[in-house]
N, C-alpha and C positions, 0 to 999 in steps of 0.2 A: 035946921038945914047945915051950918057949917061944921056939926058933927057928923052927921050924915055923908058930905063932901070928904071928909077928914077919914072917914072908912073906908069909902069909894076908894080913895087914894089909895092908902093903907093896904089895902086887898090888893088893889091892882100892881100895889110893889112888892108884895108877898108871892102874885102869882110871877110877874116878871123874874124875881130873883131865883125862883122852882125853875122856869124853864129856863134861866141861864145854867144854873148848877147842873140841870140834866143835860144841856147841852155840853157843856166841859166835861161831864160824866161821860160821855158817849163819844168825843174825839179820839181818833185814831191817827196816825201819820198816814201820809199819801205816800207817793214814789218818795218821798222826804218827808224829815221832822218838819212839822210846825212851831216855832217858840213864840211865845207873848213877848209882846212889843217891849217889856219890860217886866222883870220879876213882881214890881208892884200891881201892875194888871191881874196879876193871880194871887195877891196879899202876901208877896214876900217879899224880905227889904234888900236892895241892891249892895247897901252898904256894909248888912250882915255876911252875904255873900260871896261879895272880896276881902273880909274879912278870914274865910274859909278858903280863899283861893291865895291868899298869901299863908296862911298855916301849911297850906296843900305845897307852897313852893319850899317849901324846908323838908319834905319827904322826898320820895323816890316816885311821887305821882304823876303817870304819864298825862292819864287822861278820866275827867268825871264828868257825866253826863246827869242831871237833876230831873227827873220828867214827872210833872203833877197834872191830874186831871189832862191825861194824853197829849200833852205838850213840853217842849221844852221850858223850863225854869229860866235855866243858867247852864253852861259848859263851857269848858275849857280844856286845851290839849288836842291831841292826836287821836279824836275820837273814830275818826273813820279809818283807822291802821288796826289789822287783826293779829292781835298782841294772842300768847299763849294764852288758853283759859287754865290749865292745869284740871284741878280737882274741879272746878264748875261745871266740867263734862258729867260728873255724876249727875246733879240733878236737870241737865240739860234730858240725859236718859231716862230718868224718875219721870218725867214729862210725858217722853215718848212712849214708857210702858202705859201711861192711862190709857193711849188710843190703842192697843193692841190687846190689853186688858179689855177691856170693855168689847173688841170687836169678836175676843172669844180664841184668836190664837193666842195667848196665855193667860196661863191656869200658874196664877202666885200662890199659890196652897200646895202644887207639887213640890215632889220631894229631888234632893239631886239625884237619888237611885234609879227616880220614876223620868226623869231626863236624860238621863246617860251621861252624868256629868262627874267627871273624873280629874287628876291630873298627875303628874311626871309622880316618880319616886322618890320619895315616901306618899302613895296613892293617898288619897281619902278611907278612913276607917268603914268600917258599918254604921257607925253611930255618926258621923260626922255625914253620910251619906243622905240620914234622915231631916238634914233640913232642908225647909221649903225656900222656893223664890221669895216669899214675904219674910223672914229671916234676914235673908241676903240683902233685900231693902232696906229693913233695918240696922243692919250693919249687925246683928245678932246671929249670926250662923254659926260660931263655935269653928269655924275650920281655920285656922291657923297655920296652912299650908304657906310655903315661899311664893311671893308675888311681885308682878312686875310693876314699876313704874312709881315705886316707895322712894320716900325719904331715907336718910339712913336712922332718924330718929324712930321712923313707921315700923322699920325692920328690928329695930332694938327693942320695941316697947311690946313686941307681940308676944302675947300669953302661949306656953307651953302647949304642944298638939294635945291634945284630950282633955285640958282641965276644964273646958268648960262644954255641959250639951246644949246643943241648939236650941236658941230662945233666949236662953239663960243669960247674957252676960250681952252686954253694947262692948264692944270696941270698935275704933275706927280702921275699917281692915280692907285693905286694895283687894285682897284674894275676892272678898264678896264682890265688890264693883266690878271688876274684871269678868270675871266670872258671868256677871248681870249681863253682859255686852256679847257674849257668847251665848247665852242663852237666847238673848232677844234677838240674836241672827240666826239661830238654830229654829227657834219655833216661830219666826216670823218669813223665813226664807227669805233673807234681804238683808243689804247690810244696815247698820243701824245709821252710816252717814248716809245712803241713800234715802230714808225713810226721814232724817232730819231735814235734807233738802226739800224733800217732797212736801212731808208736814208743817214744819218750819218756816223754812229759809223762804221758800215761794210764798204761800199763804200770808205771810206777815211780810212779806216786802223785802228783806232784808238787801239792804242796798251793796254791802262790799264783801258777801260771804259768796266764795268760790269752790266748790266740792273737790275738785281737783289738788289746789293750791292748798287749801287749809284744813285736811284730815288725812290722817292717815293710822293703822295701826300700829301700835308698839311691842312687837314679839322678843324673847328672850329665852336662855336656859331654866331659867329657874319656874316657869309655870307654862302650859299650855293654853291660857288664856292673856290674850293680847289685851293691853292696852289701846285707849279709842281717843288721843289727843284731838280737840279740834283749836283750829286759831279761828278768832271772832273779834269784830269792832268792838268798841262799846255802844255805837248806835243801833248795832246787831242786836247785842245783848239786851239794849233796851227795851225794844220789841218784845223780843222774849218775856222780859220782865213785867214786861203792861198786859202781857196774855195772861199770865198768870195771876197777875194782880185783879183782871178781871173774872177771875173764874174759868179761867181756860177758852173764854171768848175773843173773838177777833172781829169785829164789825158785824157782820149777821152770821157767822159763822160760831158752831163752836168746834173750838179745834181739839181741846182737849176736857173730855168729859168734866162737868163741875164738882161730880163727886169724886172723881181722881184726885183732883186738885185739893180738895178737902181733906180726905185719907192722905195724902201724901205727903201734907203739911203740917199735919198734928203730929203733937210729939208724942214718943213713944218709950223714950228713954231721955235718962238724965246725964247733960251733956258737961255739967259742971260750969263755968263761968259763962260758955257758948249759951245756957238756957238748956234747950234739949233737941232732940231730932229725931226725924220723921223717916220718910223715905228717900234719903239721900239730899234732902235738905236740913239745914241748920235752922231750929225755930227760938224765938224769942217766947222764953217760958219762966213764969213767978219774976220778973221783972230784971231778968241777966238775956241778956245775948252780945254787948257787946262793953268794953266799959269808956266810963265817961259819956253814955249816952242811954236816955231812958226810950224806951221803943212799948209799943201797946200788945201785949201778950199774943201771940197767933201771926205777928209779924215772921219775916221768915229771908232767908239768906242762901245763896249760893255763893264757895268760897274756895280759892285757889290759891297754889302755895305763893307764896313771897308779895300777897297784896291784892290779889284780884277780887272783888266783892259786886254781887249783884245782891242789893237790899230791897225787897218788896214789901210794901205795906198796905195790906188791902184794905183796912180801915180809913188810909188817905188818901186812898189811890194813888200812892207815891213811889216812885221807881226811883233806886241811885245806886249806879253801878261806877267802878273805879279799877282803873289797870295802872298797871305797872310795867315795863319795860323789862320784861326776864326774858329777852335774846340777851340781854347784858349781864355779865356776871356779879355779883353779888350785890344786884337792885333789887331792893325790899322796902314796901311798907309792913310792919307790923300789924298784926291786930289790933295790939293798943294806940298804936298810930292813928289806923284809920277811926277806931272809937271816936276818938278826939277830934278826928276831922268831920265825922258824921254828926258829932255831938254839937260842931260850930255850925255845920250847914243847917242845922233844925233849929239854929237860936235865930234862923233867919227867916224860920217859917210862919204860917200864919199863926196867931194865938190858939185857936182848936188844936192845932199839932203838937198838944203837950202831953206830957204823961207826968203826973205830979208821983 
């Protein structure tokens, strides 16, 4: 009889734990984010997270938010301030593409020639025009035309025109990323900023986003394809990251097709110490993603110049957002510094969130 009662209690406990875990997994923020009463409630260490915060205080970090199981475990800084996103804009556009590829508005196997995409003189060659939208998403177009919104390093490292056929070489290339903005607007027949507001900001309940104040196209003489800078807050980016971590789902709605989330966050290229590269997402691959920290392969991140990061680890239902006030000159957190900070954050995580 004692054994039977013990078995019943154990079985009941297992059911309760399963139900509790399921409830946590399905948690989403409402009008505002919900936070755990303490990190310990979610299995984290307050002492360890405080150590991470002290490390960040030696960097130019402006805001950090850690979301696990759909709730805030820990946050500090100006999480409500709409900082510049820089190149994180590209991962946002990648997710938007998924909606309109599924609807049939965009065919990612069409070529630049078929879409009527060209650029200022010296315009695209016939060979370059054979690059597909899929090639651009992978940063494998082979089109090394001058582009807008590039750093000096990006411009200097660009291969010579015609040196690689479409699809044969990975090169992180703003021409690809900016042309994808033009293609989106043309094929969807609407501004990508408008669609971001309608498809992401509104259904995800972003608290700080204002389209008129936080978006604008960036044009210039080098190219006909403008860049599309965003300003977003850490807590709004965390909503976007949580949607991605949940395979494109938000509460009862499938915002981005799950198949696209999987396809766009698979690795198609070797990106060196960063791991791999998907459709405008950086992918953890072969144990590589950031220095000083181990993440499971298949985790991924959006990255913006001078220290902006969204790290998504679907296996752990984890999102970490890091911001820097790049409105200020020379304000920067390097990828190596962020890797050290992320490693310190994960030292405070539950023991099951470890990669040996």
